[in-house]
C-alpha atoms as one frame of an Amber mdcrd trajectory, in Angstrom:
protein
   0.235  24.909 -32.640   1.785  23.563 -35.830   2.121  19.839 -36.424   5.926
  20.087 -36.139   5.532  21.807 -32.752   3.205  19.020 -31.607   5.831  16.453
 -32.564   8.566  18.297 -30.680   6.390  18.803 -27.622   5.730  15.071 -27.455
   9.441  14.307 -27.806  10.361  16.624 -24.931   8.001  14.731 -22.626   9.731
  11.369 -23.081  11.587   9.892 -20.121  15.102   8.702 -20.939  17.959   6.920
 -19.211  21.307   8.625 -18.719  23.071   7.233 -21.809  20.123   8.113 -23.998
  19.952  11.579 -22.445  23.660  11.924 -23.179  23.063  11.127 -26.871  20.119
  13.545 -27.075  22.086  16.357 -25.411  25.002  15.588 -27.699  22.863  16.471
 -30.721  21.099  19.458 -29.151  24.317  21.124 -28.005  26.323  20.196 -31.102
  23.687  21.678 -33.434  22.379  24.660 -31.447  25.193  25.442 -29.058  27.842
  28.170 -29.142  30.916  28.815 -27.003  32.097  32.159 -25.666  35.375  32.896
 -23.920  35.545  35.924 -21.664  38.228  36.663 -19.056  39.460  33.096 -19.337
  36.028  31.665 -18.547  34.208  29.417 -21.022  30.453  29.879 -21.429  28.106
  27.557 -23.317  24.842  28.856 -24.762  22.233  26.639 -26.422  19.581  28.548
 -28.352  16.077  27.502 -29.408  12.952  29.239 -30.669  10.851  26.666 -28.817
  10.356  27.072 -25.077   9.684  23.358 -24.466  12.994  22.434 -26.084  14.853
  24.958 -23.928  13.153  23.465 -20.881  14.127  19.976 -22.065  17.812  20.965
 -22.271  17.632  22.584 -18.839  16.028  19.496 -17.286  18.444  17.015 -18.872
  21.469  18.999 -17.705  20.092  19.344 -14.201  18.880  15.766 -13.807  21.750
  13.838 -15.378  24.714  16.195 -14.905  23.524  18.123 -11.817  24.582  21.364
 -13.473  22.679  24.553 -12.692  21.939  26.645 -15.764  20.051  29.812 -16.616
  17.308  30.116 -19.193  17.127  33.541 -20.809  14.266  34.849 -22.921  15.178
  37.214 -25.730  13.225  38.849 -28.504  14.165  38.896 -32.159  14.467  42.356
 -33.657  13.704  41.311 -37.221  10.891  39.626 -39.097   8.094  38.504 -36.749
  10.024  39.462 -33.592   9.290  36.143 -31.866  10.905  35.195 -28.586  13.839
  32.821 -28.516  15.327  31.046 -25.549  18.936  30.644 -24.450  20.124  28.013
 -22.001  23.358  29.416 -20.555  25.960  27.316 -18.770  28.956  28.984 -17.082
  30.465  26.116 -15.065  31.708  22.615 -15.920  31.533  23.498 -19.621  34.733
  21.725 -20.670  33.884  18.602 -18.688  30.394  18.453 -20.213  31.611  18.910
 -23.783  34.283  16.261 -23.337  31.760  13.812 -21.885  29.478  14.449 -24.876
  32.295  13.930 -27.381  31.961  17.468 -28.718  35.295  18.798 -27.481  38.549
  16.840 -27.348  42.249  17.556 -27.805  41.528  21.294 -27.578  39.271  21.270
 -30.640  35.635  20.847 -31.633  34.827  17.449 -33.143  32.497  17.828 -36.129
  31.720  14.118 -36.241  30.189  12.223 -33.337  32.566   9.593 -31.933  31.158
   6.179 -32.778  31.964   4.822 -29.320  29.531   7.311 -27.762  26.666   5.842
 -29.774  26.997   2.257 -28.667  23.521   0.889 -29.225  20.274   1.360 -31.071
  18.578   3.385 -28.319  21.431   5.894 -28.265  21.292   6.333 -32.036  17.550
   6.933 -31.800  18.131   9.408 -28.993  20.732  11.262 -31.032  18.299  11.485
 -33.959  15.609  12.720 -31.569  17.941  15.456 -30.343  18.884  16.334 -33.929
  15.222  16.658 -34.890  14.523  18.829 -31.844  17.514  21.022 -32.719  17.078
  21.414 -36.470  14.134  19.365 -37.664  10.813  20.181 -39.241   7.950  18.188
 -40.717   5.080  19.342 -42.882   1.521  19.007 -41.703   0.289  15.774 -43.340
  -2.899  17.588 -44.366  -0.879  19.769 -46.753  -0.263  18.924 -50.392   3.107
  17.211 -49.909   4.912  15.102 -47.350   8.302  16.370 -46.188  10.522  15.923
 -43.134  14.004  17.386 -42.843  16.837  18.064 -40.404  19.091  21.061 -40.999
  22.773  20.875 -40.137  25.433  23.537 -40.440  28.267  21.187 -41.421  28.364
  18.744 -44.324  30.220  16.056 -42.392  27.643  16.123 -39.607  24.833  16.043
 -42.161  26.415  12.974 -43.770  26.536  11.321 -40.372  22.826  11.993 -39.822
  22.105  10.505 -43.232  24.002   7.339 -42.322  22.199   7.082 -38.980  18.749
   7.408 -40.539  19.488   5.023 -43.378  20.695   2.285 -41.060  16.932   1.823
 -40.591  16.347   1.581 -44.384  14.389   4.839 -44.568  15.889   6.002 -47.867
  16.825   9.494 -46.641  18.579  11.882 -49.026  20.643  15.016 -48.529  21.164
  18.322 -50.270  22.747  21.713 -49.672  20.538  24.587 -48.612  21.393  28.199
 -47.881  24.344  28.241 -45.495  24.078  24.589 -44.504  22.835  21.135 -45.435
  19.689  19.086 -44.934  18.868  15.413 -44.769  15.257  14.772 -45.767  12.470
  12.245 -46.272   9.652  12.566 -48.827   7.743   9.286 -48.604   4.812   9.330
 -46.176   5.452   5.825 -44.838   9.128   6.595 -44.230   8.255   9.799 -42.367
   5.855   7.851 -40.142   8.585   5.264 -39.505  11.046   8.010 -38.542   8.585
   9.586 -36.100   8.091   6.182 -34.491  11.857   5.681 -34.463  12.558   8.813
 -32.408   9.665   8.193 -30.005   6.881  10.434 -31.341   4.301   7.633 -31.278
   1.193   9.809 -30.881   2.338  12.164 -33.628   3.017   9.164 -35.858  -0.503
   7.790 -35.276  -2.012  11.177 -36.086   0.168  11.389 -39.194  -0.975   7.942
 -40.326  -4.669   8.699 -39.674  -4.493  11.854 -41.760  -2.441  10.149 -44.472
  -4.926   7.277 -44.763  -7.856   9.705 -44.988  -6.016  11.722 -47.633  -5.230
   8.611 -49.634  -8.863   7.499 -49.420 -10.087  10.914 -50.573  -7.594  10.900
 -53.415  -8.669   7.398 -54.444 -12.331   8.391 -54.400 -11.572  11.533 -56.408
  -9.627   9.495 -58.959 -12.512   7.042 -59.282 -15.048   9.858 -59.644 -12.878
  11.633 -62.221 -12.402   8.375 -64.104 -16.142   7.684 -64.036 -16.913  11.211
 -65.217 -14.366  10.853 -68.008 -15.946   7.576 -69.065 -19.426   9.106 -68.989
 -18.218  12.029 -71.089 -16.577   9.630 -73.502 -19.789   7.596 -73.805 -21.876
  10.751 -74.229 -19.570  12.072 -76.942 -19.599   8.734 -78.731 -23.394   8.552
 -78.524 -23.710  12.089 -79.909 -21.424  11.229 -82.816 -23.409   8.052 -83.530
 -26.708   9.942 -83.636 -25.251  12.658 -85.860 -23.989  10.049 -88.314 -27.282
   8.117 -88.333 -29.261  11.315 -88.917 -26.837  12.348 -91.666 -27.308   9.000
 -93.435 -31.077   9.258 -93.059 -31.097  12.819 -94.496 -28.889  12.032 -97.493
 -29.369   8.490 -98.797 -31.844   7.122 -96.248 -31.313   4.336 -93.709 -32.457
   1.820 -96.322 -29.047   2.253 -97.935 -27.513   0.472 -94.939 -27.212  -3.314
 -94.768 -30.145  -4.777 -92.805 -28.105  -5.535 -89.661 -26.743  -1.990 -89.554
 -30.161  -0.505 -90.363 -31.753  -2.332 -87.418 -29.160  -0.881 -85.046 -29.488
   2.630 -86.533 -33.276   2.658 -86.259 -33.176   1.314 -82.694 -30.605   3.945
 -81.675 -32.816   6.726 -83.073 -35.769   5.451 -81.038 -33.755   4.885 -77.831
 -31.088   7.567 -77.733 -30.330   7.425 -73.977 -29.845   3.678 -73.472 -26.483
   1.957 -73.007 -24.909  -0.317 -75.598 -25.914  -3.363 -73.573 -29.541  -2.216
 -73.436 -29.430  -1.326 -77.129 -28.342  -4.873 -77.931 -31.414  -6.222 -76.145
 -33.790  -3.871 -77.985 -32.537  -4.301 -81.558 -34.873  -6.208 -83.918 -32.501
  -9.075 -84.739 -31.133  -9.257 -81.195 -30.226  -9.827 -78.576 -26.700  -8.770
 -79.549 -23.688  -8.504 -77.264 -22.260  -5.137 -76.289 -19.184  -5.734 -78.420
 -21.394  -6.728 -81.346 -23.427  -3.512 -81.065 -20.232  -1.489 -80.780 -18.860
  -3.153 -83.909 -22.015  -2.334 -85.918 -22.003   1.297 -84.731 -18.393   1.616
 -85.923 -19.534   0.294 -89.289 -22.308   2.930 -89.392 -19.769   5.643 -88.531
 -17.480   4.429 -91.320 -20.421   4.452 -93.744 -21.292   8.030 -92.790 -17.664
   9.136 -93.116 -17.396   7.574 -96.585 -20.675   9.234 -97.566 -19.358  12.636
 -96.503 -16.210  12.112 -98.566 -18.250  11.214-101.625 -20.529  14.234-101.159
 -17.499  16.522-100.780 -15.935  15.077-103.936 -19.178  15.647-105.858 -19.348
  19.267-104.711 -15.770  19.905-105.791 -16.536  18.616-109.244
């Protein structure tokens, strides 16, 4: 089972009061429902690819509206040919849609009436229904964090954006394919949204995985930084030894000032030690790490100048 399916399964197991169930059904039917008119009779069908969501719709309608429905199982003919589920309602359709604020004045209302979302719990319930109907969330173990809710209509998508951002979650929206999405990218905001809609266990799992990922990433960054520093030190040490050996082979270390010569001779004898250890071993020491580093730079400059002079002599 995918992480998104785990989240939705947990959400369908929540117990809700009637007004909150009304808000949840409002989103589920508005986003996944379709109306059919045959022989003067109105039929409502709510479709889902998830069996637990179809069962949730069936149970909410039965428990809070006492309406008998049918759940049909159909099979897709394209792609992976997965089953999908249809909750079909043939009676009390108009009354239900009017009570849910979806149908009024002989037309479908694209925007949810504000008066039907009177308090915080109802807003959360509507967002829960919207996520069940058109939401998805990436597994937190994957390379990026992403949660989104797909909506067919721009006005409805804008409404979802406003609902989510009343909780300061920083959601954004964009157009995709034949519809629109509102989405979250920040891990902490995704966890807050899951908590907001009631997926507490999924949120805790998300946070556990996120913390472990962040710890692994921090350790990897530290290791990479340490390796880079070690490589930098090794390269610098190699360059120092090359320059000292070059000076010794051309003009001899005696050509160096005494303080530089002491460092050069000590470095040749102790090639693997750190700058701090080198400062303790040098004849006129102990010398601080910065002092040793300064003298090695002077030796490098001396070697570079010597190479320039040799090159000039050869050109002549």
